[in-house]
N, C-alpha and C positions, 0 to 999 in steps of 0.2 A: 482251615480258617478262610472265610470269604473276605477279601480285601479289595477286590476290583471296584473302582469308583468310590472308595472310602474317603472320608474327610480326614484332614490332618489330625484332628482331635481323636477320631476313632483309631487311627494308626498309633497314636501315642498311647492310648488306653490298651491297645493290643500288645504293644511292647512292654507296658507295665505288667500286664497279665503274664507275659512270657517270663519276665524277671521273677515274678512271684512263684512260678513253677520251678525255679532253680536254674543254676548256671549250666547244667549239662547240655540242654538243648537250646540255649539262648541264641547262639550264633546262627543256628539253622532257622529259628523263629524270625530273627531279624531279616534274614535273606528273603523271607516270604513277603516282606512289606515293600510296596512299590514306591519307596522314597528313601532318600538318604536319612539314616537314623543311627545314632550311636548312644552308648551308655558310659557313664563315668562312675567312679566310686565317690565316697563322701568328700574326698579332697579334690574332686574335679579331674582326676586322672582317667584318661580313656581306657576302658577295659574291653569293650566290644564295639563292633561297627559292621555295617553291611557293605557289599560291593558298590552300592549306589553312592556311598560316600566318596569312593575313589573317583567316580565319574564327575561328581560335582566339584570336589576339591582339587582335582588334577594331581593328586598325590596319594600314596598309600599311607594311611595313618599308622602310627607305631604304638600299639597297646603298651600300657604301663610306662610310657615316656611322654606321649602327647598329653597336654593338659588343657582343659576347658573346651577345646574345639579340634575338629579334624582338619580344619582349613590351614592354608599356608600363611596368608596375610588377610587382615580384615580392615574394612573401612566403613565409616558411616555413610549414609546416602548423600551427605553434604560433601563427601570426598575426603574428610578428615580421617587420618589413620586411627584405627581402633585397636588398642592392645588387647591381646587375648584375655588378660586377667581383668578386663573391664567389659567383656562381651556379655550378652544376655545370659549365656549358660553360666558364666562365673557369678553373675548376680543371683541366678536361681539357686545355685549351690550355697553361696554364702548366706543368703537371706532365707533359704528354705521355702521358696515360693515359686510358682509358675510365672513365667514372664511372657506376655502376649502383646500384640499390637506394635511390634517394632520390625524394622527391616535393616539389613546390612548388605555389604558387598564383599565378596571374597575374591582375592586375586590368586590365581593359580601360578605355579612356578614358571609356566610358559608366558605369563603376562596377561592372559585373558582374564576377564572379570565376569562374575555371576552375581546378579541380584537375588537375594533369598530372604525368606521370612522364617525365623527360627521359632521353635515351640519347646523351649527348655522347661522341663517338669521334674521336680525332685520327687523321690520316693523315700519311704521311711520303714524302719524295722518294727517289730511287734511292740517294742517299748516306746515307739514314737520318735526315736532318734533318727536323724538323717542318715540314710544308707547310700545314697547316690542320686543320680539324675539321668534322665533320658532326653534326647533332643532330636527332633525331626527338622530337617532343613528343606523348606519348600522353595523350589526354583521359580522365581517370578521374572526372569530375565526377558523372556519373550513378551510378557505382559507389559513391561516397561517400554520395550521397543514399540509395541503396538500403540501405547499411549502417546509416544512421541510422533509416530506416523499419523495418528488421529489428529493431533494438533496441527500438523502440516496440511492434512486434508481439509480441516476446517478453515485454515487460512486461505487455501485455494478457493474454497467456496465463497468466502467473504469477498475476496478480490474479484472473482468472476461476477458477482452480483453488483459490484460497484464500478466496473469498467465496461465501456461500450465499444471498445475496439475489438473487432471480430477476431483478428489474428491473436491478440493477447488472450482473449477468452478461450480460443482453441488450445493455446499452449497450456493455460491453466487446467483445462479439461483433461488434456493428456497427462499432465502431472498428477491430477487427482486420480485418474485411472491407474497410474503406476502405484500410487500409495495404496489404493484399494486392493490391488493384486498382491502387494507385499503383505498387507494386513491379513488377507486371506491365506497366504502361504504360511504365515506365522501361527495363525489360529487353527488351521486345518488339522495338524497332528493332535490337537488337544480336544477336538470336538467330542470324541468318544471316551475321553479320559475320566469322566465323572467329576464330582465336586472337588477332587484333590487339586485340580488345576484351576488357578485363578484366571478368569476370562476378562477381556477388555469390555468396558462399557461403551466403546466406540461402535457405532452402527452406521457405516457409510451410506449416504443418500445421494441421489443424483444432484448435480450442480443446479439444475433448473427444475 
């Protein structure tokens, strides 16, 4: 299976195809996918996951015990706590529909947090009854950091254009260069990762 540079939707379809081939090779098939992805039964109980889930969640999921998600704690992007039974995967299972266009934050047991975009997608048996769901978790943490740095960079540019004190302009220029370096450091590992990785719309330009 060719998965390098694949989109999240392609990987979700690949997981669904693996599910359709049966449970025997499902674990091995999920390991081939280059993103955290897991499967639940019709009640939202986790049955399978790949090792990438451990890296993102900071914990080892417990099949047949964990329900709705492989993460430890969830939050909305506003910072409000998000109970697992109200998460996008729970909605997808309960309502029998794919959920798209949302973002959440997971907190690991060590306290670190990860921004991610979920792709919860239900699947059905031959009779059309809900059989379970698959969910891919796209890590967008670096993307959000870059966006914040881009905002700071833009602020430095605006200030530099409105100030005529040479020393202040030099300071702002140095700050902008530091932001640009950090943006480059965050984006560099993802340049060859293909469309799976969300990239920043920020494109640093010279101050003058």
